[in-house]
MARRONU-352326 format. One record per atom (N, C-alpha, C, O): x, y, z. Coordinates in nm, 4 decimals, decimal comma, m for minus. Layout:
<sites>
- X;Y;Z;
...
</sites>
This chain:
<sites>
- 12,2551;10,3884;11,7604;
- 12,2152;10,3549;11,6270;
- 12,0851;10,2974;11,6147;
- 12,0694;10,2082;11,6982;
- 11,9670;10,3195;11,5268;
- 11,8890;10,2496;11,5400;
- 11,8264;10,2171;11,3915;
- 11,8085;10,2937;11,2969;
- 11,8122;10,1429;11,3983;
- 11,7619;10,0851;11,2303;
- 11,5983;10,0740;11,2119;
- 11,5570;10,0180;11,3135;
- 11,5211;10,0955;11,1499;
- 11,3972;10,0612;11,1254;
- 11,3839;9,9764;10,9643;
- 11,4549;9,9999;10,8666;
- 11,3030;9,9024;10,9705;
- 11,2543;9,8338;10,8316;
- 11,1021;9,8101;10,8399;
- 11,0430;9,7472;10,9277;
- 11,0545;9,8664;10,7420;
- 10,8842;9,8684;10,7219;
- 10,8806;9,7233;10,6255;
- 10,9679;9,6737;10,5543;
- 10,7243;9,6744;10,6598;
- 10,7112;9,5690;10,5928;
- 10,5477;9,5530;10,5364;
- 10,4578;9,6082;10,5999;
- 10,5314;9,5097;10,4692;
- 10,3648;9,4460;10,4338;
- 10,3048;9,5482;10,3819;
- 10,2084;9,5872;10,4477;
- 10,3314;9,6144;10,2721;
- 10,2380;9,6911;10,2076;
- 10,2317;9,6008;10,0766;
- 10,3088;9,5062;10,0606;
- 10,1439;9,6333;9,9933;
- 10,0952;9,5851;9,8464;
- 9,9889;9,6301;9,8179;
- 9,9418;9,7276;9,8764;
- 9,9137;9,5515;9,6964;
- 9,7998;9,6191;9,6230;
- 9,6734;9,5548;9,6818;
- 9,6517;9,4342;9,6931;
- 9,5859;9,6670;9,7207;
- 9,4734;9,6010;9,7845;
- 9,3485;9,6788;9,7108;
- 9,3651;9,7882;9,6570;
- 9,2212;9,6107;9,7140;
- 9,0668;9,6828;9,6707;
- 9,0302;9,7794;9,7585;
- 9,0494;9,7748;9,8800;
- 8,9767;9,8687;9,6967;
- 8,9171;9,9653;9,8241;
- 8,8319;9,8929;9,9298;
- 8,7595;9,8068;9,8798;
- 8,8225;9,9053;10,0573;
- 8,7620;9,8163;10,0861;
- 8,8406;9,7191;10,1814;
- 8,7990;9,6829;10,2915;
- 8,9384;9,6885;10,1346;
- 9,0180;9,5885;10,1872;
- 9,1011;9,6431;10,3026;
- 9,0760;9,7551;10,3470;
- 9,2209;9,5515;10,3640;
- 9,2818;9,5832;10,4831;
- 9,3917;9,5341;10,4617;
- 9,3910;9,4317;10,3934;
- 9,5253;9,5865;10,5105;
- 9,6612;9,5551;10,5151;
- 9,7123;9,5878;10,6820;
- 9,6636;9,6607;10,7684;
- 9,8070;9,5168;10,6813;
- 9,8905;9,5537;10,8562;
- 10,0106;9,5885;10,7698;
- 10,0471;9,5403;10,6626;
- 10,0564;9,6739;10,8364;
- 10,2178;9,6979;10,8181;
- 10,2784;9,7105;10,9224;
- 10,2153;9,7497;11,0205;
- 10,4349;9,6779;10,9351;
- 10,5114;9,6607;10,9884;
- 10,6321;9,6949;11,0391;
- 10,7242;9,6339;10,9849;
- 10,6668;9,7768;11,1305;
- 10,7717;9,8367;11,1420;
- 10,8884;9,7803;11,2573;
- 10,8823;9,8112;11,3763;
- 10,9648;9,7172;11,2151;
- 11,0836;9,6381;11,2843;
- 11,2111;9,7323;11,3241;
- 11,2947;9,7695;11,2416;
- 11,2131;9,7624;11,4509;
- 11,3441;9,8161;11,5055;
- 11,4227;9,7223;11,5574;
- 11,3846;9,6094;11,5885;
- 11,5654;9,7773;11,5716;
- 11,6882;9,7205;11,5994;
- 11,7973;9,8175;11,6555;
- 11,7921;9,9402;11,6650;
- 11,8899;9,7379;11,6877;
- 12,0172;9,8684;11,7593;
- 11,9749;9,9048;11,8891;
- 11,9314;9,8271;11,9741;
- 11,9935;10,0561;11,9026;
- 11,9521;10,0852;12,0270;
- 11,8242;10,1301;12,0576;
- 11,7981;10,2485;12,0789;
- 11,7398;10,0351;12,0607;
- 11,5569;10,0237;12,0608;
- 11,5564;10,1176;12,2026;
- 11,4591;10,1924;12,2125;
- 11,6467;10,1206;12,3037;
- 11,6210;10,1172;12,4621;
- 11,5614;10,3090;12,4050;
- 11,4533;10,3625;12,4296;
- 11,6634;10,3580;12,3385;
- 11,6885;10,4847;12,3283;
- 11,5104;10,5845;12,2583;
- 11,4844;10,7041;12,2714;
- 11,4302;10,4823;12,1941;
- 11,3365;10,5285;12,1303;
- 11,2487;10,5749;12,2067;
- 11,2148;10,5060;12,3029;
- 11,1990;10,6807;12,1889;
- 11,0534;10,7908;12,2555;
- 10,9259;10,7090;12,1843;
- 10,8419;10,6346;12,2349;
- 10,9434;10,7476;12,0630;
- 10,7974;10,7446;11,9843;
- 10,8321;10,6914;11,8407;
- 10,9382;10,7044;11,7796;
- 10,7274;10,6342;11,8056;
- 10,7778;10,5656;11,6776;
- 10,6149;10,6287;11,5886;
- 10,5081;10,6457;11,6475;
- 10,6341;10,6483;11,4687;
- 10,5632;10,7571;11,4071;
- 10,5588;10,6790;11,2614;
- 10,6591;10,6495;11,1965;
- 10,4329;10,6536;11,2262;
- 10,3938;10,6306;11,0616;
- 10,3361;10,7423;11,0063;
- 10,2345;10,8066;11,0330;
- 10,4477;10,7544;10,8993;
- 10,3949;10,8633;10,7759;
- 10,3777;10,8206;10,6511;
- 10,4273;10,7124;10,6197;
- 10,3088;10,8921;10,5620;
- 10,3011;10,8555;10,4256;
- 10,3168;10,9824;10,3016;
- 10,2923;11,1023;10,3149;
- 10,3515;10,9308;10,2155;
- 10,3693;11,0656;10,0819;
- 10,3426;11,0007;9,9634;
- 10,4049;10,9164;9,8989;
- 10,2023;11,0759;9,9422;
- 10,1881;11,0179;9,7836;
- 10,2701;11,1264;9,6986;
- 10,3290;11,2228;9,7475;
- 10,2644;11,0983;9,5826;
- 10,3211;11,1709;9,4701;
- 10,2795;11,2882;9,4712;
- 10,1569;11,2958;9,4780;
- 10,3482;11,4087;9,4660;
- 10,3183;11,5395;9,4482;
- 10,2306;11,6051;9,5541;
- 10,1691;11,7107;9,5393;
- 10,2332;11,5264;9,6661;
- 10,1779;11,5647;9,8175;
- 10,3110;11,5829;9,9074;
- 10,4211;11,5615;9,8568;
- 10,2981;11,6219;10,0385;
- 10,3940;11,6642;10,1116;
- 10,3607;11,5346;10,2240;
- 10,2496;11,4829;10,2354;
- 10,4620;11,5022;10,2897;
- 10,4686;11,3643;10,3816;
- 10,3951;11,4098;10,4783;
- 10,4215;11,5194;10,5278;
- 10,2931;11,3367;10,5211;
- 10,1989;11,3342;10,6181;
- 10,1839;11,2480;10,7313;
- 10,1635;11,1280;10,7127;
- 10,1913;11,2929;10,8395;
- 10,1511;11,2021;10,9574;
- 10,0420;11,1024;10,9955;
- 9,9374;11,1455;11,0440;
- 10,0577;10,9891;10,9792;
- 9,9418;10,8797;10,9838;
- 9,9101;10,8627;11,1536;
- 9,8104;10,9077;11,2099;
- 9,9936;10,8054;11,2024;
- 9,9743;10,7488;11,3437;
- 10,1072;10,7612;11,4207;
- 10,2210;10,7619;11,3738;
- 10,0681;10,7708;11,5492;
- 10,2568;10,7638;11,6334;
- 10,1856;10,6711;11,7335;
- 10,0640;10,6541;11,7430;
- 10,2910;10,6100;11,8122;
- 10,2762;10,5581;11,9720;
- 10,3959;10,5883;12,0049;
- 10,4972;10,5941;11,9353;
- 10,3732;10,6153;12,1605;
- 10,4961;10,6632;12,2527;
- 10,5332;10,5145;12,3197;
- 10,4700;10,4091;12,3118;
- 10,6523;10,5430;12,3850;
- 10,7407;10,4213;12,4477;
- 10,6206;10,3920;12,5759;
- 10,6467;10,2956;12,6479;
- 10,5189;10,4532;12,6007;
- 10,4259;10,4215;12,7468;
- 10,2895;10,3371;12,6515;
- 10,2164;10,2473;12,6933;
- 10,2889;10,4002;12,5183;
- 10,1903;10,3014;12,4708;
- 10,0776;10,4114;12,4039;
- 9,9993;10,3701;12,3184;
- 10,0751;10,5261;12,4397;
- 9,9901;10,6040;12,4104;
- 9,9917;10,6606;12,2744;
- 10,0971;10,7053;12,2292;
- 9,8756;10,6621;12,2012;
- 9,8615;10,6946;12,0476;
- 9,7920;10,8268;12,0145;
- 9,7294;10,9083;12,0823;
- 9,8274;10,8179;11,8791;
- 9,7711;10,9624;11,8086;
- 9,7674;10,9516;11,7046;
- 9,8718;10,9444;11,6397;
- 9,6218;10,9449;11,6353;
- 9,6112;10,9393;11,5037;
- 9,5794;11,0492;11,4210;
- 9,5311;11,1492;11,4741;
- 9,6024;11,0455;11,2771;
- 9,5623;11,1678;11,2169;
- 9,4287;11,1564;11,1645;
- 9,3755;11,0508;11,1300;
- 9,3759;11,2753;11,1606;
- 9,2353;11,2882;11,1410;
- 9,2002;11,2288;10,9779;
- 9,0827;11,2278;10,9412;
- 9,2706;11,1978;10,9184;
- 9,1985;11,1419;10,8247;
- 9,1962;10,9723;10,7873;
- 9,1525;10,9220;10,6838;
- 9,2561;10,9033;10,9030;
- 9,2493;10,7782;10,9131;
- 9,1725;10,7536;11,0580;
- 9,1579;10,6337;11,0818;
- 9,1260;10,8330;11,1487;
- 9,0664;10,7962;11,2593;
- 8,9465;10,6831;11,2491;
- 8,8542;10,7036;11,1702;
- 8,9484;10,5912;11,3111;
- 8,8086;10,4867;11,3046;
- 8,8387;10,3813;11,1910;
- 8,7591;10,2897;11,1704;
- 8,9650;10,3967;11,1111;
- 9,0160;10,2885;11,0053;
- 9,1699;10,2543;11,0523;
- 9,1712;10,1335;11,0762;
- 9,2622;10,2942;11,0687;
- 9,3721;10,2627;11,1259;
- 9,3578;10,2569;11,2945;
- 9,2807;10,3095;11,3748;
- 9,4943;10,1484;11,3073;
- 9,5330;10,1347;11,4425;
- 9,6704;10,0911;11,4493;
- 9,7227;9,9980;11,3881;
- 9,7340;10,1906;11,5521;
- 9,8725;10,1730;11,5470;
- 9,8742;10,0918;11,6971;
- 9,8034;10,1227;11,7929;
- 9,9760;9,9767;11,6932;
- 10,0124;9,8914;11,8261;
- 10,1498;9,8693;11,8256;
- 10,2159;9,9128;11,7313;
- 10,2124;9,7975;11,9328;
- 10,3233;9,7717;11,9546;
- 10,3378;9,6511;12,0135;
- 10,2600;9,6165;12,1024;
- 10,4581;9,5572;11,9636;
- 10,4633;9,4498;12,0277;
- 10,6313;9,4769;12,0823;
- 10,7292;9,4644;12,0087;
- 10,6359;9,5171;12,2320;
- 10,7699;9,5450;12,2770;
- 10,8818;9,4155;12,2809;
- 11,0044;9,4266;12,2803;
- 10,8246;9,3254;12,2840;
- 10,9154;9,1867;12,2864;
- 10,9436;9,1745;12,1578;
- 11,0472;9,1093;12,1450;
- 10,9000;9,2065;12,0604;
- 10,9566;9,1939;11,9072;
- 11,0030;9,3372;11,8618;
- 11,0309;9,3558;11,7434;
- 11,0115;9,4376;11,9529;
- 11,0564;9,5557;11,8749;
- 10,9900;9,6008;11,7684;
- 11,0525;9,6624;11,6822;
- 10,8267;9,5741;11,7531;
- 10,7737;9,5889;11,6320;
- 10,6691;9,6816;11,6481;
- 10,5987;9,6630;11,7474;
- 10,6362;9,7938;11,5623;
- 10,4944;9,8367;11,5764;
- 10,4349;9,8119;11,4460;
- 10,4919;9,7818;11,3411;
- 10,3108;9,8295;11,4693;
- 10,2111;9,7753;11,3685;
- 10,1261;9,8800;11,3494;
- 10,0981;9,9701;11,4285;
- 10,0742;9,8553;11,2023;
- 9,9562;9,9565;11,1504;
- 9,8329;9,8893;11,0867;
- 9,8202;9,8704;10,9657;
- 9,7521;9,8587;11,1722;
- 9,6474;9,7886;11,0886;
- 9,5615;9,8739;11,0043;
- 9,5226;9,9730;11,0660;
- 9,5302;9,8682;10,9130;
- 9,4563;9,9544;10,8093;
- 9,3768;9,8877;10,7527;
- 9,4043;9,7850;10,6905;
- 9,2302;9,9521;10,7701;
- 9,1072;9,8696;10,7561;
- 9,0009;9,9885;10,6629;
- 9,0138;10,1104;10,6741;
- 8,8967;9,9202;10,5716;
- 8,8597;10,0147;10,5461;
- 8,9459;10,1206;10,4226;
- 8,9062;10,2335;10,3936;
- 9,0474;10,0657;10,3724;
- 9,1236;10,1344;10,2476;
- 9,0427;10,1943;10,1566;
- 8,9327;10,1578;10,1150;
- 9,1308;10,3237;10,1203;
- 9,0563;10,4252;10,0268;
- 9,1475;10,4298;9,9158;
- 9,2624;10,3963;9,9445;
- 9,1209;10,4707;9,7673;
- 9,2277;10,5043;9,6970;
- 9,2929;10,6127;9,7213;
- 9,4014;10,6174;9,6633;
- 9,2666;10,7037;9,7872;
- 9,3548;10,8276;9,8492;
- 9,4618;10,7881;9,9590;
- 9,5613;10,8552;9,9863;
- 9,4225;10,6594;10,0218;
- 9,5369;10,5957;10,0866;
- 9,6791;10,5728;10,0401;
- 9,7893;10,6041;10,0852;
- 9,6392;10,5104;9,9391;
- 9,7763;10,5099;9,8385;
- 9,8888;10,6112;9,8512;
- 9,8632;10,7314;9,8567;
- 10,0160;10,5634;9,8560;
- 10,1235;10,6339;9,9182;
- 10,2378;10,5357;9,9572;
- 10,2281;10,4136;9,9449;
- 10,3556;10,6060;10,0092;
- 10,4647;10,5425;10,0622;
- 10,4645;10,5709;10,1797;
- 10,4589;10,6852;10,2249;
- 10,4717;10,4523;10,2523;
- 10,4139;10,4729;10,4136;
- 10,5923;10,4855;10,4695;
- 10,6854;10,4342;10,4074;
- 10,6000;10,5278;10,5378;
- 10,7373;10,5406;10,6158;
- 10,7354;10,5453;10,7524;
- 10,6642;10,6222;10,8170;
- 10,8335;10,4423;10,8116;
- 10,8261;10,4526;10,9707;
- 10,9279;10,5243;11,0404;
- 11,0419;10,5100;10,9963;
- 10,9129;10,5928;11,1321;
- 11,0249;10,6942;11,2080;
- 11,0231;10,6839;11,3238;
- 10,9252;10,7181;11,3901;
- 11,1481;10,6266;11,3831;
- 11,1734;10,6276;11,5094;
- 11,2643;10,7424;11,5867;
- 11,3839;10,7603;11,5638;
- 11,1833;10,8189;11,6852;
- 11,2374;10,9471;11,7416;
- 11,2894;10,9142;11,8787;
- 11,2190;10,8607;11,9643;
- 11,4450;10,9561;11,9012;
- 11,4952;10,9266;12,0307;
- 11,4878;11,1091;12,0676;
- 11,4379;11,2031;12,0057;
- 11,5581;11,1003;12,1886;
- 11,5941;11,2433;12,2359;
- 11,6638;11,3308;12,1355;
- 11,6398;11,4508;12,1217;
- 11,7465;11,2663;12,0707;
- 11,8630;11,3369;11,9817;
- 11,8594;11,3162;11,8543;
- 11,9191;11,3953;11,7813;
- 11,7914;11,2095;11,8006;
- 11,8124;11,1521;11,6769;
- 11,6696;11,1215;11,6193;
- 11,5650;11,1221;11,6841;
- 11,6838;11,0960;11,4924;
- 11,5501;11,0781;11,3972;
- 11,5997;10,9792;11,3184;
- 11,7093;10,9834;11,2626;
- 11,4798;10,8436;11,3100;
- 11,5558;10,7529;11,2198;
- 11,4340;10,7065;11,1119;
- 11,3147;10,6965;11,1407;
- 11,4849;10,6852;11,0029;
- 11,3661;10,6311;10,8799;
- 11,3834;10,5174;10,7980;
- 11,4759;10,4906;10,7214;
- 11,3070;10,4705;10,8185;
- 11,2983;10,3090;10,7057;
- 11,2992;10,3686;10,5652;
- 11,2948;10,4884;10,5374;
- 11,3059;10,2615;10,4783;
- 11,3280;10,2912;10,3464;
- 11,1763;10,3136;10,2606;
- 11,1597;10,3543;10,1456;
- 11,0756;10,2711;10,3621;
- 10,9368;10,2869;10,3012;
- 10,8789;10,1620;10,2378;
- 10,9408;10,0818;10,1679;
- 10,7712;10,1580;10,2668;
- 10,6641;10,0539;10,1974;
- 10,5439;10,1035;10,1003;
- 10,4571;10,1845;10,1327;
- 10,5551;10,0442;9,9855;
- 10,4213;10,1075;9,9016;
- 10,3084;10,0451;9,9505;
- 10,3022;9,9276;9,9865;
- 10,2100;10,1348;9,9510;
- 10,0457;10,1030;9,9758;
- 9,9954;10,1355;9,8301;
- 10,0136;10,2463;9,7796;
- 9,9356;10,0396;9,7703;
- 9,8309;10,0914;9,6514;
- 9,6796;10,0187;9,7063;
- 9,6577;9,9127;9,7649;
- 9,5932;10,1240;9,6598;
- 9,4687;10,0780;9,7091;
- 9,3858;10,1054;9,5718;
- 9,3842;10,2244;9,5402;
- 9,3246;10,0271;9,4945;
- 9,2491;10,0280;9,3560;
- 9,1022;10,0154;9,4034;
- 9,0446;9,9402;9,4821;
- 9,0661;10,1135;9,3284;
- 8,9269;10,1733;9,3135;
- 8,8207;10,0620;9,2207;
- 8,7037;10,0929;9,1980;
</sites>
């Protein structure tokens, strides 16, 4: 079993920055990829960025050049540095940990960007 807990959300003005954290615990050795998703009211869940166990990353088109995903293996934590935030980035941000057989979700953290 793996548990993931997101933190770091909040209210920020447009153009500002936030750093989200996704802390994993339990059988973290089984995790292949950690992915950040977001979901705004009335919208489908959207993949934001992912990072593999080897450190390779993949960013969604809407956040390229603004968001950076990284990991600290010693802390079993993945970060999402979000810069140049826009009102359209407002959403609940979720962390997903994917192993070969299972997918684990956190409870989400709210990010609100005011114009």
